[in-house]
N, CA, C, O and the ligand as a Tripos MOL2 file, in Angstrom:
@<TRIPOS>MOLECULE
protein
  305   303    77     0     0
PROTEIN
NO_CHARGES

@<TRIPOS>ATOM
      1 N        -223.0020   24.7260  162.8050 N.3       1 MET1
      2 CA       -224.0950   24.0330  162.1140 C.3       1 MET1
      3 C        -225.0280   23.4330  163.1410 C.2       1 MET1
      4 O        -224.5880   22.7430  164.0600 O.2       1 MET1
      5 N        -226.2920   23.6880  162.9910 N.am      2 THR2
      6 CA       -227.2560   23.2240  163.9860 C.3       2 THR2
      7 C        -228.3330   22.4000  163.3060 C.2       2 THR2
      8 O        -229.3720   22.9200  162.8990 O.2       2 THR2
      9 N        -228.0680   21.1040  163.1900 N.am      3 THR3
     10 CA       -229.0460   20.2210  162.5730 C.3       3 THR3
     11 C        -229.8010   19.4270  163.6240 C.2       3 THR3
     12 O        -230.7950   18.7630  163.3300 O.2       3 THR3
     13 N        -229.3110   19.5060  164.8470 N.am      4 VAL4
     14 CA       -229.9090   18.7200  165.9250 C.3       4 VAL4
     15 C        -231.3070   19.2210  166.2400 C.2       4 VAL4
     16 O        -231.5160   20.4080  166.4910 O.2       4 VAL4
     17 N        -232.2390   18.3170  166.2230 N.am      5 LEU5
     18 CA       -233.6060   18.6780  166.5870 C.3       5 LEU5
     19 C        -233.7690   18.4620  168.0790 C.2       5 LEU5
     20 O        -233.5200   19.3620  168.8800 O.2       5 LEU5
     21 N        -234.1830   17.2730  168.4400 N.am      6 THR6
     22 CA       -234.2890   16.9580  169.8560 C.3       6 THR6
     23 C        -233.5730   15.6360  170.1030 C.2       6 THR6
     24 O        -234.1290   14.5680  169.8490 O.2       6 THR6
     25 N        -232.3680   15.7060  170.5860 N.am      7 PRO7
     26 CA       -231.5990   14.4790  170.8160 C.3       7 PRO7
     27 C        -232.3070   13.5640  171.7980 C.2       7 PRO7
     28 O        -232.2550   13.7740  173.0100 O.2       7 PRO7
     29 N        -232.9580   12.5650  171.2710 N.am      8 ALA8
     30 CA       -233.6850   11.6460  172.1340 C.3       8 ALA8
     31 C        -232.7180   10.9010  173.0330 C.2       8 ALA8
     32 O        -232.8280   10.9240  174.2590 O.2       8 ALA8
     33 N        -231.7770   10.2450  172.3960 N.am      9 SER9
     34 CA       -230.7580    9.5400  173.1640 C.3       9 SER9
     35 C        -229.4040    9.8320  172.5270 C.2       9 SER9
     36 O        -229.1740    9.5100  171.3610 O.2       9 SER9
     37 N        -228.5220   10.4380  173.2910 N.am     10 PRO10
     38 CA       -227.2040   10.8040  172.7480 C.3      10 PRO10
     39 C        -226.4610    9.5940  172.2240 C.2      10 PRO10
     40 O        -226.5650    8.4950  172.7670 O.2      10 PRO10
     41 N        -225.7250    9.8110  171.1810 N.am     11 LEU11
     42 CA       -224.9030    8.7320  170.6470 C.3      11 LEU11
     43 C        -223.7540    8.4510  171.6000 C.2      11 LEU11
     44 O        -223.2080    9.3620  172.2230 O.2      11 LEU11
     45 N        -223.4020    7.2000  171.7030 N.am     12 THR12
     46 CA       -222.3280    6.8150  172.6180 C.3      12 THR12
     47 C        -221.2150    6.1340  171.8500 C.2      12 THR12
     48 O        -221.3020    5.9410  170.6380 O.2      12 THR12
     49 N        -220.1790    5.7770  172.5650 N.am     13 ALA13
     50 CA       -219.0430    5.0970  171.9470 C.3      13 ALA13
     51 C        -219.4420    3.7250  171.4160 C.2      13 ALA13
     52 O        -218.7280    3.1260  170.6130 O.2      13 ALA13
     53 N        -220.5840    3.2390  171.8730 N.am     14 ALA14
     54 CA       -221.0480    1.9260  171.4320 C.3      14 ALA14
     55 C        -221.7390    2.0100  170.0760 C.2      14 ALA14
     56 O        -221.9570    0.9920  169.4190 O.2      14 ALA14
     57 N        -222.0840    3.2350  169.6590 N.am     15 ASP15
     58 CA       -222.7250    3.4150  168.3620 C.3      15 ASP15
     59 C        -221.6580    3.5410  167.2910 C.2      15 ASP15
     60 O        -220.7650    4.3850  167.3710 O.2      15 ASP15
     61 N        -221.7700    2.6890  166.2960 N.am     16 ARG16
     62 CA       -220.7160    2.6040  165.2790 C.3      16 ARG16
     63 C        -221.2420    2.9350  163.8930 C.2      16 ARG16
     64 O        -222.3900    2.6450  163.5560 O.2      16 ARG16
     65 N        -220.3760    3.5490  163.1010 N.am     17 CYS17
     66 CA       -220.7020    3.8910  161.7250 C.3      17 CYS17
     67 C        -221.0440    2.6210  160.9440 C.2      17 CYS17
     68 O        -220.3370    1.6170  161.0320 O.2      17 CYS17
     69 N        -222.1440    2.6810  160.1760 N.am     18 ASP18
     70 CA       -222.5660    1.5240  159.3970 C.3      18 ASP18
     71 C        -221.5980    1.2300  158.2570 C.2      18 ASP18
     72 O        -221.6000    0.1310  157.7030 O.2      18 ASP18
     73 N        -220.7870    2.1940  157.9150 N.am     19 ARG19
     74 CA       -219.9080    2.0200  156.7600 C.3      19 ARG19
     75 C        -218.5020    1.5800  157.1320 C.2      19 ARG19
     76 O        -217.9160    0.7430  156.4440 O.2      19 ARG19
     77 N        -217.9550    2.1240  158.2000 N.am     20 CYS20
     78 CA       -216.5490    1.8480  158.4910 C.3      20 CYS20
     79 C        -216.3210    1.3690  159.9210 C.2      20 CYS20
     80 O        -215.2140    0.9450  160.2530 O.2      20 CYS20
     81 N        -217.3290    1.4260  160.7650 N.am     21 GLY21
     82 CA       -217.1610    0.9130  162.1170 C.3      21 GLY21
     83 C        -216.5490    1.9050  163.0920 C.2      21 GLY21
     84 O        -216.3120    1.5670  164.2520 O.2      21 GLY21
     85 N        -216.2920    3.1210  162.6360 N.am     22 ALA22
     86 CA       -215.7950    4.1520  163.5460 C.3      22 ALA22
     87 C        -216.9330    4.6180  164.4480 C.2      22 ALA22
     88 O        -218.0980    4.2970  164.2130 O.2      22 ALA22
     89 N        -216.5830    5.3730  165.4760 N.am     23 GLN23
     90 CA       -217.6330    5.8590  166.3730 C.3      23 GLN23
     91 C        -218.5990    6.7550  165.6090 C.2      23 GLN23
     92 O        -218.1860    7.6300  164.8470 O.2      23 GLN23
     93 N        -219.8860    6.5250  165.8250 N.am     24 ALA24
     94 CA       -220.9120    7.2530  165.0900 C.3      24 ALA24
     95 C        -221.2040    8.6010  165.7390 C.2      24 ALA24
     96 O        -221.2840    8.7220  166.9610 O.2      24 ALA24
     97 N        -221.3590    9.5990  164.8940 N.am     25 TYR25
     98 CA       -221.7220   10.9280  165.3810 C.3      25 TYR25
     99 C        -223.0040   11.4350  164.7430 C.2      25 TYR25
    100 O        -223.5000   12.5070  165.0890 O.2      25 TYR25
    101 N        -223.5350   10.6600  163.8130 N.am     26 LEU26
    102 CA       -224.7990   11.0420  163.2040 C.3      26 LEU26
    103 C        -225.7660    9.8720  163.2500 C.2      26 LEU26
    104 O        -225.4150    8.7440  162.9060 O.2      26 LEU26
    105 N        -226.9860   10.1550  163.6780 N.am     27 ARG27
    106 CA       -228.0440    9.1500  163.6080 C.3      27 ARG27
    107 C        -229.0670    9.6550  162.6130 C.2      27 ARG27
    108 O        -229.5850   10.7650  162.7320 O.2      27 ARG27
    109 N        -229.3460    8.8220  161.6350 N.am     28 VAL28
    110 CA       -230.2880    9.1920  160.5910 C.3      28 VAL28
    111 C        -231.5330    8.3370  160.7350 C.2      28 VAL28
    112 O        -231.4710    7.1110  160.6430 O.2      28 VAL28
    113 N        -232.6610    8.9890  160.9600 N.am     29 VAL29
    114 CA       -233.9220    8.2710  161.0630 C.3      29 VAL29
    115 C        -234.6110    8.3340  159.7140 C.2      29 VAL29
    116 O        -234.8840    9.4140  159.1890 O.2      29 VAL29
    117 N        -234.8860    7.1680  159.1630 N.am     30 LEU30
    118 CA       -235.4750    7.0880  157.8330 C.3      30 LEU30
    119 C        -236.9900    7.1340  157.8980 C.2      30 LEU30
    120 O        -237.5960    6.8130  158.9200 O.2      30 LEU30
    121 N        -237.5870    7.5370  156.7910 N.am     31 ALA31
    122 CA       -239.0380    7.5830  156.7140 C.3      31 ALA31
    123 C        -239.6380    6.2000  156.9070 C.2      31 ALA31
    124 O        -240.7770    6.0620  157.3530 O.2      31 ALA31
    125 N        -238.8700    5.1900  156.5700 N.am     32 SER32
    126 CA       -239.3390    3.8090  156.7100 C.3      32 SER32
    127 C        -239.3320    3.3500  158.1570 C.2      32 SER32
    128 O        -239.8740    2.2950  158.4860 O.2      32 SER32
    129 N        -238.7100    4.1570  159.0280 N.am     33 GLY33
    130 CA       -238.6500    3.7970  160.4300 C.3      33 GLY33
    131 C        -237.3040    3.2430  160.8380 C.2      33 GLY33
    132 O        -237.0300    3.0710  162.0260 O.2      33 GLY33
    133 N        -236.4630    2.9640  159.8600 N.am     34 GLY34
    134 CA       -235.1430    2.4400  160.1720 C.3      34 GLY34
    135 C        -234.2020    3.5320  160.6260 C.2      34 GLY34
    136 O        -234.5170    4.7210  160.5780 O.2      34 GLY34
    137 N        -233.0480    3.0980  161.0630 N.am     35 GLU35
    138 CA       -232.0340    4.0410  161.5220 C.3      35 GLU35
    139 C        -230.6930    3.6990  160.8940 C.2      35 GLU35
    140 O        -230.3610    2.5310  160.6930 O.2      35 GLU35
    141 N        -229.9330    4.7360  160.5900 N.am     36 LEU36
    142 CA       -228.5770    4.5420  160.1100 C.3      36 LEU36
    143 C        -227.6430    5.3440  160.9960 C.2      36 LEU36
    144 O        -227.9910    6.4280  161.4630 O.2      36 LEU36
    145 N        -226.4570    4.8070  161.2240 N.am     37 LEU37
    146 CA       -225.4570    5.5180  162.0100 C.3      37 LEU37
    147 C        -224.2350    5.7790  161.1480 C.2      37 LEU37
    148 O        -223.7860    4.9120  160.3980 O.2      37 LEU37
    149 N        -223.7080    6.9800  161.2680 N.am     38 PHE38
    150 CA       -222.5260    7.3280  160.4890 C.3      38 PHE38
    151 C        -221.5150    8.0750  161.3380 C.2      38 PHE38
    152 O        -221.8800    8.8140  162.2530 O.2      38 PHE38
    153 N        -220.2580    7.8790  161.0330 N.am     39 CYS39
    154 CA       -219.2210    8.7060  161.6340 C.3      39 CYS39
    155 C        -219.2760   10.0840  160.9630 C.2      39 CYS39
    156 O        -220.0310   10.2910  160.0130 O.2      39 CYS39
    157 N        -218.4780   11.0110  161.4620 N.am     40 ALA40
    158 CA       -218.5080   12.3630  160.9010 C.3      40 ALA40
    159 C        -218.1030   12.3480  159.4310 C.2      40 ALA40
    160 O        -218.6620   13.0760  158.6110 O.2      40 ALA40
    161 N        -217.1330   11.5160  159.1180 N.am     41 HIS41
    162 CA       -216.6360   11.4360  157.7510 C.3      41 HIS41
    163 C        -217.7330   10.9880  156.7900 C.2      41 HIS41
    164 O        -217.9980   11.6550  155.7900 O.2      41 HIS41
    165 N        -218.3650    9.8650  157.0920 N.am     42 HIS42
    166 CA       -219.3900    9.3530  156.1930 C.3      42 HIS42
    167 C        -220.6830   10.1460  156.3020 C.2      42 HIS42
    168 O        -221.4540   10.2220  155.3460 O.2      42 HIS42
    169 N        -220.9160   10.7300  157.4570 N.am     43 GLY43
    170 CA       -222.0880   11.5850  157.5860 C.3      43 GLY43
    171 C        -222.0410   12.7350  156.6000 C.2      43 GLY43
    172 O        -223.0380   13.0730  155.9630 O.2      43 GLY43
    173 N        -220.8640   13.3280  156.4860 N.am     44 ARG44
    174 CA       -220.7100   14.4350  155.5340 C.3      44 ARG44
    175 C        -220.7500   13.9320  154.1020 C.2      44 ARG44
    176 O        -221.3110   14.5800  153.2180 O.2      44 ARG44
    177 N        -220.1510   12.7720  153.8830 N.am     45 LYS45
    178 CA       -220.0720   12.2190  152.5350 C.3      45 LYS45
    179 C        -221.4580   11.9300  151.9730 C.2      45 LYS45
    180 O        -221.7320   12.1910  150.8010 O.2      45 LYS45
    181 N        -222.3350   11.3840  152.8280 N.am     46 PHE46
    182 CA       -223.6560   10.9580  152.3520 C.3      46 PHE46
    183 C        -224.7510   11.9600  152.6730 C.2      46 PHE46
    184 O        -225.9240   11.7200  152.3840 O.2      46 PHE46
    185 N        -224.3700   13.0910  153.2740 N.am     47 GLU47
    186 CA       -225.3730   14.0500  153.7190 C.3      47 GLU47
    187 C        -226.3850   14.4450  152.6380 C.2      47 GLU47
    188 O        -227.5830   14.4610  152.9210 O.2      47 GLU47
    189 N        -225.9560   14.7610  151.4200 N.am     48 PRO48
    190 CA       -226.9240   15.1590  150.3920 C.3      48 PRO48
    191 C        -227.9670   14.0870  150.1230 C.2      48 PRO48
    192 O        -229.1440   14.3960  149.9330 O.2      48 PRO48
    193 N        -227.5400   12.8260  150.1060 N.am     49 GLU49
    194 CA       -228.4810   11.7350  149.8630 C.3      49 GLU49
    195 C        -229.3560   11.4830  151.0820 C.2      49 GLU49
    196 O        -230.5490   11.2010  150.9680 O.2      49 GLU49
    197 N        -228.7310   11.5900  152.2560 N.am     50 LEU50
    198 CA       -229.4670   11.3230  153.4860 C.3      50 LEU50
    199 C        -230.6050   12.3150  153.6720 C.2      50 LEU50
    200 O        -231.6820   11.9630  154.1530 O.2      50 LEU50
    201 N        -230.3530   13.5540  153.2850 N.am     51 LYS51
    202 CA       -231.3810   14.5850  153.4710 C.3      51 LYS51
    203 C        -232.6230   14.3030  152.6330 C.2      51 LYS51
    204 O        -233.7070   14.8080  152.9260 O.2      51 LYS51
    205 N        -232.4560   13.4910  151.5850 N.am     52 LYS52
    206 CA       -233.6040   13.1640  150.7300 C.3      52 LYS52
    207 C        -234.4760   12.0890  151.3670 C.2      52 LYS52
    208 O        -235.6880   12.0520  151.1530 O.2      52 LYS52
    209 N        -233.8510   11.2210  152.1450 N.am     53 ILE53
    210 CA       -234.5910   10.0570  152.6410 C.3      53 ILE53
    211 C        -234.8200   10.0890  154.1410 C.2      53 ILE53
    212 O        -235.5730    9.2710  154.6690 O.2      53 ILE53
    213 N        -234.1750   11.0270  154.8400 N.am     54 ALA54
    214 CA       -234.2840   11.0480  156.2950 C.3      54 ALA54
    215 C        -235.4280   11.9270  156.7600 C.2      54 ALA54
    216 O        -235.7280   12.9550  156.1530 O.2      54 ALA54
    217 N        -236.0580   11.5110  157.8360 N.am     55 VAL55
    218 CA       -237.0530   12.3670  158.4640 C.3      55 VAL55
    219 C        -236.4050   13.1470  159.6060 C.2      55 VAL55
    220 O        -236.9210   14.1740  160.0470 O.2      55 VAL55
    221 N        -235.2760   12.6430  160.0710 N.am     56 GLU56
    222 CA       -234.5490   13.3440  161.1210 C.3      56 GLU56
    223 C        -233.0770   12.9790  161.0560 C.2      56 GLU56
    224 O        -232.7180   11.8160  160.8730 O.2      56 GLU56
    225 N        -232.2380   13.9790  161.2080 N.am     57 ILE57
    226 CA       -230.8020   13.7280  161.2770 C.3      57 ILE57
    227 C        -230.2760   14.3000  162.5850 C.2      57 ILE57
    228 O        -230.2870   15.5100  162.8090 O.2      57 ILE57
    229 N        -229.8250   13.4100  163.4240 N.am     58 GLN58
    230 CA       -229.2360   13.8300  164.7060 C.3      58 GLN58
    231 C        -227.7390   13.9630  164.5120 C.2      58 GLN58
    232 O        -227.0340   12.9670  164.3550 O.2      58 GLN58
    233 N        -227.2620   15.1830  164.5230 N.am     59 ASP59
    234 CA       -225.8630   15.4500  164.2060 C.3      59 ASP59
    235 C        -225.1110   15.8420  165.4630 C.2      59 ASP59
    236 O        -225.3250   16.9210  166.0160 O.2      59 ASP59
    237 N        -224.2410   14.9740  165.9040 N.am     60 GLU60
    238 CA       -223.4310   15.2790  167.0820 C.3      60 GLU60
    239 C        -221.9630   15.4300  166.7040 C.2      60 GLU60
    240 O        -221.0800   15.3530  167.5580 O.2      60 GLU60
    241 N        -221.7150   15.6420  165.4270 N.am     61 SER61
    242 CA       -220.3320   15.7560  164.9570 C.3      61 SER61
    243 C        -219.6720   17.0120  165.5100 C.2      61 SER61
    244 O        -218.4470   17.1340  165.4710 O.2      61 SER61
    245 N        -220.4630   17.9430  166.0210 N.am     62 GLY62
    246 CA       -219.8960   19.1480  166.6050 C.3      62 GLY62
    247 C        -219.0240   18.8600  167.8010 C.2      62 GLY62
    248 O        -218.1470   19.6470  168.1580 O.2      62 GLY62
    249 N        -219.2740   17.7190  168.4160 N.am     63 ARG63
    250 CA       -218.4800   17.3560  169.5850 C.3      63 ARG63
    251 C        -217.0310   17.0800  169.2150 C.2      63 ARG63
    252 O        -216.1400   17.1370  170.0620 O.2      63 ARG63
    253 N        -216.8030   16.7790  167.9300 N.am     64 LEU64
    254 CA       -215.4520   16.4750  167.4850 C.3      64 LEU64
    255 C        -214.5300   17.6790  167.6290 C.2      64 LEU64
    256 O        -213.3440   17.5240  167.9220 O.2      64 LEU64
    257 N        -215.0630   18.8630  167.4270 N.am     65 SER65
    258 CA       -214.2370   20.0620  167.4920 C.3      65 SER65
    259 C        -213.8750   20.4060  168.9270 C.2      65 SER65
    260 O        -212.9330   21.1580  169.1770 O.2      65 SER65
    261 N        -214.6230   19.8530  169.8630 N.am     66 GLY66
    262 CA       -214.3300   20.1090  171.2620 C.3      66 GLY66
    263 C        -213.2570   19.1800  171.7720 C.2      66 GLY66
    264 O        -212.0650   19.4460  171.6220 O.2      66 GLY66
    265 N        -213.6790   18.1070  172.3650 N.am     67 THR67
    266 CA       -212.7190   17.1410  172.8820 C.3      67 THR67
    267 C        -212.7170   15.9130  171.9910 C.2      67 THR67
    268 O        -213.6250   15.0850  172.0630 O.2      67 THR67
    269 N        -211.7140   15.7960  171.1650 N.am     68 ALA68
    270 CA       -211.6030   14.6460  170.2810 C.3      68 ALA68
    271 C        -210.8330   13.5480  170.9920 C.2      68 ALA68
    272 O        -209.6180   13.4220  170.8400 O.2      68 ALA68
    273 N        -211.5430   12.7700  171.7560 N.am     69 ALA69
    274 CA       -210.8810   11.7400  172.5460 C.3      69 ALA69
    275 C        -210.5850   10.5080  171.7080 C.2      69 ALA69
    276 O        -209.6400    9.7690  171.9820 O.2      69 ALA69
    277 N        -211.4060   10.2940  170.6770 N.am     70 THR70
    278 CA       -211.2360    9.1010  169.8580 C.3      70 THR70
    279 C        -210.6240    9.4600  168.5020 C.2      70 THR70
    280 O        -210.4850   10.6310  168.1510 O.2      70 THR70
    281 N        -210.2760    8.4480  167.7780 N.am     71 ALA71
    282 CA       -209.6550    8.6520  166.4780 C.3      71 ALA71
    283 C        -210.6200    9.3200  165.5140 C.2      71 ALA71
    284 O        -211.7130    8.8100  165.2660 O.2      71 ALA71
    285 N        -210.2190   10.4490  164.9770 N.am     72 ASP72
    286 CA       -211.0300   11.1220  163.9790 C.3      72 ASP72
    287 C        -210.1480   11.3910  162.7660 C.2      72 ASP72
    288 O        -209.4150   12.3790  162.7060 O.2      72 ASP72
    289 N        -210.2430   10.4880  161.8110 N.am     73 ASP73
    290 CA       -209.3680   10.5930  160.6460 C.3      73 ASP73
    291 C        -209.7410   11.7720  159.7390 C.2      73 ASP73
    292 O        -208.9260   12.2650  158.9590 O.2      73 ASP73
    293 N        -211.0090   12.2080  159.8680 N.am     74 ASP74
    294 CA       -211.4520   13.3110  159.0080 C.3      74 ASP74
    295 C        -212.5410   14.0650  159.7370 C.2      74 ASP74
    296 O        -213.7260   13.8030  159.5320 O.2      74 ASP74
    297 N        -212.1590   14.9780  160.5690 N.am     75 GLU75
    298 CA       -213.1410   15.6180  161.4330 C.3      75 GLU75
    299 C        -213.9410   16.7000  160.7180 C.2      75 GLU75
    300 O        -215.0560   17.0130  161.1350 O.2      75 GLU75
    301 N        -213.4030   17.2700  159.6650 N.am     76 ARG76
    302 CA       -214.1880   18.2110  158.8900 C.3      76 ARG76
    303 C        -213.8470   18.1350  157.4480 C.2      76 ARG76
    304 O        -214.4190   18.8650  156.6390 O.2      76 ARG76
    305 ZN       -217.6610    5.9220  158.6600 Zn       77 ZN77
@<TRIPOS>BOND
     1     1     2 1
     2     2     3 1
     3     3     4 2
     4     3     5 am
     5     5     6 1
     6     6     7 1
     7     7     8 2
     8     7     9 am
     9     9    10 1
    10    10    11 1
    11    11    12 2
    12    11    13 am
    13    13    14 1
    14    14    15 1
    15    15    16 2
    16    15    17 am
    17    17    18 1
    18    18    19 1
    19    19    20 2
    20    19    21 am
    21    21    22 1
    22    22    23 1
    23    23    24 2
    24    23    25 am
    25    25    26 1
    26    26    27 1
    27    27    28 2
    28    27    29 am
    29    29    30 1
    30    30    31 1
    31    31    32 2
    32    31    33 am
    33    33    34 1
    34    34    35 1
    35    35    36 2
    36    35    37 am
    37    37    38 1
    38    38    39 1
    39    39    40 2
    40    39    41 am
    41    41    42 1
    42    42    43 1
    43    43    44 2
    44    43    45 am
    45    45    46 1
    46    46    47 1
    47    47    48 2
    48    47    49 am
    49    49    50 1
    50    50    51 1
    51    51    52 2
    52    51    53 am
    53    53    54 1
    54    54    55 1
    55    55    56 2
    56    55    57 am
    57    57    58 1
    58    58    59 1
    59    59    60 2
    60    59    61 am
    61    61    62 1
    62    62    63 1
    63    63    64 2
    64    63    65 am
    65    65    66 1
    66    66    67 1
    67    67    68 2
    68    67    69 am
    69    69    70 1
    70    70    71 1
    71    71    72 2
    72    71    73 am
    73    73    74 1
    74    74    75 1
    75    75    76 2
    76    75    77 am
    77    77    78 1
    78    78    79 1
    79    79    80 2
    80    79    81 am
    81    81    82 1
    82    82    83 1
    83    83    84 2
    84    83    85 am
    85    85    86 1
    86    86    87 1
    87    87    88 2
    88    87    89 am
    89    89    90 1
    90    90    91 1
    91    91    92 2
    92    91    93 am
    93    93    94 1
    94    94    95 1
    95    95    96 2
    96    95    97 am
    97    97    98 1
    98    98    99 1
    99    99   100 2
   100    99   101 am
   101   101   102 1
   102   102   103 1
   103   103   104 2
   104   103   105 am
   105   105   106 1
   106   106   107 1
   107   107   108 2
   108   107   109 am
   109   109   110 1
   110   110   111 1
   111   111   112 2
   112   111   113 am
   113   113   114 1
   114   114   115 1
   115   115   116 2
   116   115   117 am
   117   117   118 1
   118   118   119 1
   119   119   120 2
   120   119   121 am
   121   121   122 1
   122   122   123 1
   123   123   124 2
   124   123   125 am
   125   125   126 1
   126   126   127 1
   127   127   128 2
   128   127   129 am
   129   129   130 1
   130   130   131 1
   131   131   132 2
   132   131   133 am
   133   133   134 1
   134   134   135 1
   135   135   136 2
   136   135   137 am
   137   137   138 1
   138   138   139 1
   139   139   140 2
   140   139   141 am
   141   141   142 1
   142   142   143 1
   143   143   144 2
   144   143   145 am
   145   145   146 1
   146   146   147 1
   147   147   148 2
   148   147   149 am
   149   149   150 1
   150   150   151 1
   151   151   152 2
   152   151   153 am
   153   153   154 1
   154   154   155 1
   155   155   156 2
   156   155   157 am
   157   157   158 1
   158   158   159 1
   159   159   160 2
   160   159   161 am
   161   161   162 1
   162   162   163 1
   163   163   164 2
   164   163   165 am
   165   165   166 1
   166   166   167 1
   167   167   168 2
   168   167   169 am
   169   169   170 1
   170   170   171 1
   171   171   172 2
   172   171   173 am
   173   173   174 1
   174   174   175 1
   175   175   176 2
   176   175   177 am
   177   177   178 1
   178   178   179 1
   179   179   180 2
   180   179   181 am
   181   181   182 1
   182   182   183 1
   183   183   184 2
   184   183   185 am
   185   185   186 1
   186   186   187 1
   187   187   188 2
   188   187   189 am
   189   189   190 1
   190   190   191 1
   191   191   192 2
   192   191   193 am
   193   193   194 1
   194   194   195 1
   195   195   196 2
   196   195   197 am
   197   197   198 1
   198   198   199 1
   199   199   200 2
   200   199   201 am
   201   201   202 1
   202   202   203 1
   203   203   204 2
   204   203   205 am
   205   205   206 1
   206   206   207 1
   207   207   208 2
   208   207   209 am
   209   209   210 1
   210   210   211 1
   211   211   212 2
   212   211   213 am
   213   213   214 1
   214   214   215 1
   215   215   216 2
   216   215   217 am
   217   217   218 1
   218   218   219 1
   219   219   220 2
   220   219   221 am
   221   221   222 1
   222   222   223 1
   223   223   224 2
   224   223   225 am
   225   225   226 1
   226   226   227 1
   227   227   228 2
   228   227   229 am
   229   229   230 1
   230   230   231 1
   231   231   232 2
   232   231   233 am
   233   233   234 1
   234   234   235 1
   235   235   236 2
   236   235   237 am
   237   237   238 1
   238   238   239 1
   239   239   240 2
   240   239   241 am
   241   241   242 1
   242   242   243 1
   243   243   244 2
   244   243   245 am
   245   245   246 1
   246   246   247 1
   247   247   248 2
   248   247   249 am
   249   249   250 1
   250   250   251 1
   251   251   252 2
   252   251   253 am
   253   253   254 1
   254   254   255 1
   255   255   256 2
   256   255   257 am
   257   257   258 1
   258   258   259 1
   259   259   260 2
   260   259   261 am
   261   261   262 1
   262   262   263 1
   263   263   264 2
   264   263   265 am
   265   265   266 1
   266   266   267 1
   267   267   268 2
   268   267   269 am
   269   269   270 1
   270   270   271 1
   271   271   272 2
   272   271   273 am
   273   273   274 1
   274   274   275 1
   275   275   276 2
   276   275   277 am
   277   277   278 1
   278   278   279 1
   279   279   280 2
   280   279   281 am
   281   281   282 1
   282   282   283 1
   283   283   284 2
   284   283   285 am
   285   285   286 1
   286   286   287 1
   287   287   288 2
   288   287   289 am
   289   289   290 1
   290   290   291 1
   291   291   292 2
   292   291   293 am
   293   293   294 1
   294   294   295 1
   295   295   296 2
   296   295   297 am
   297   297   298 1
   298   298   299 1
   299   299   300 2
   300   299   301 am
   301   301   302 1
   302   302   303 1
   303   303   304 2
@<TRIPOS>SUBSTRUCTURE
     1 MET1         2 RESIDUE 1 A MET
     2 THR2         6 RESIDUE 1 A THR
     3 THR3        10 RESIDUE 1 A THR
     4 VAL4        14 RESIDUE 1 A VAL
     5 LEU5        18 RESIDUE 1 A LEU
     6 THR6        22 RESIDUE 1 A THR
     7 PRO7        26 RESIDUE 1 A PRO
     8 ALA8        30 RESIDUE 1 A ALA
     9 SER9        34 RESIDUE 1 A SER
    10 PRO10       38 RESIDUE 1 A PRO
    11 LEU11       42 RESIDUE 1 A LEU
    12 THR12       46 RESIDUE 1 A THR
    13 ALA13       50 RESIDUE 1 A ALA
    14 ALA14       54 RESIDUE 1 A ALA
    15 ASP15       58 RESIDUE 1 A ASP
    16 ARG16       62 RESIDUE 1 A ARG
    17 CYS17       66 RESIDUE 1 A CYS
    18 ASP18       70 RESIDUE 1 A ASP
    19 ARG19       74 RESIDUE 1 A ARG
    20 CYS20       78 RESIDUE 1 A CYS
    21 GLY21       82 RESIDUE 1 A GLY
    22 ALA22       86 RESIDUE 1 A ALA
    23 GLN23       90 RESIDUE 1 A GLN
    24 ALA24       94 RESIDUE 1 A ALA
    25 TYR25       98 RESIDUE 1 A TYR
    26 LEU26      102 RESIDUE 1 A LEU
    27 ARG27      106 RESIDUE 1 A ARG
    28 VAL28      110 RESIDUE 1 A VAL
    29 VAL29      114 RESIDUE 1 A VAL
    30 LEU30      118 RESIDUE 1 A LEU
    31 ALA31      122 RESIDUE 1 A ALA
    32 SER32      126 RESIDUE 1 A SER
    33 GLY33      130 RESIDUE 1 A GLY
    34 GLY34      134 RESIDUE 1 A GLY
    35 GLU35      138 RESIDUE 1 A GLU
    36 LEU36      142 RESIDUE 1 A LEU
    37 LEU37      146 RESIDUE 1 A LEU
    38 PHE38      150 RESIDUE 1 A PHE
    39 CYS39      154 RESIDUE 1 A CYS
    40 ALA40      158 RESIDUE 1 A ALA
    41 HIS41      162 RESIDUE 1 A HIS
    42 HIS42      166 RESIDUE 1 A HIS
    43 GLY43      170 RESIDUE 1 A GLY
    44 ARG44      174 RESIDUE 1 A ARG
    45 LYS45      178 RESIDUE 1 A LYS
    46 PHE46      182 RESIDUE 1 A PHE
    47 GLU47      186 RESIDUE 1 A GLU
    48 PRO48      190 RESIDUE 1 A PRO
    49 GLU49      194 RESIDUE 1 A GLU
    50 LEU50      198 RESIDUE 1 A LEU
    51 LYS51      202 RESIDUE 1 A LYS
    52 LYS52      206 RESIDUE 1 A LYS
    53 ILE53      210 RESIDUE 1 A ILE
    54 ALA54      214 RESIDUE 1 A ALA
    55 VAL55      218 RESIDUE 1 A VAL
    56 GLU56      222 RESIDUE 1 A GLU
    57 ILE57      226 RESIDUE 1 A ILE
    58 GLN58      230 RESIDUE 1 A GLN
    59 ASP59      234 RESIDUE 1 A ASP
    60 GLU60      238 RESIDUE 1 A GLU
    61 SER61      242 RESIDUE 1 A SER
    62 GLY62      246 RESIDUE 1 A GLY
    63 ARG63      250 RESIDUE 1 A ARG
    64 LEU64      254 RESIDUE 1 A LEU
    65 SER65      258 RESIDUE 1 A SER
    66 GLY66      262 RESIDUE 1 A GLY
    67 THR67      266 RESIDUE 1 A THR
    68 ALA68      270 RESIDUE 1 A ALA
    69 ALA69      274 RESIDUE 1 A ALA
    70 THR70      278 RESIDUE 1 A THR
    71 ALA71      282 RESIDUE 1 A ALA
    72 ASP72      286 RESIDUE 1 A ASP
    73 ASP73      290 RESIDUE 1 A ASP
    74 ASP74      294 RESIDUE 1 A ASP
    75 GLU75      298 RESIDUE 1 A GLU
    76 ARG76      302 RESIDUE 1 A ARG
    77 ZN77       305 GROUP 0 **** ****
């Protein structure tokens, strides 16, 4: 899956999911200018809604399939 446009700044371990506090793998830029961060789990859960309101979705969840160094309770 290739949703990544132009990764301005890669997500880091310091970026946390707005819903559960896990490491964020998706950055959602809203039309309003705000930003939301989601882990892979919540990114997938809210993806249909996010696509309606986002102007850009930076998806780095693909990194989970490579080296899963951190806890990933639901990687796909
Ligand atoms: Zn989450």
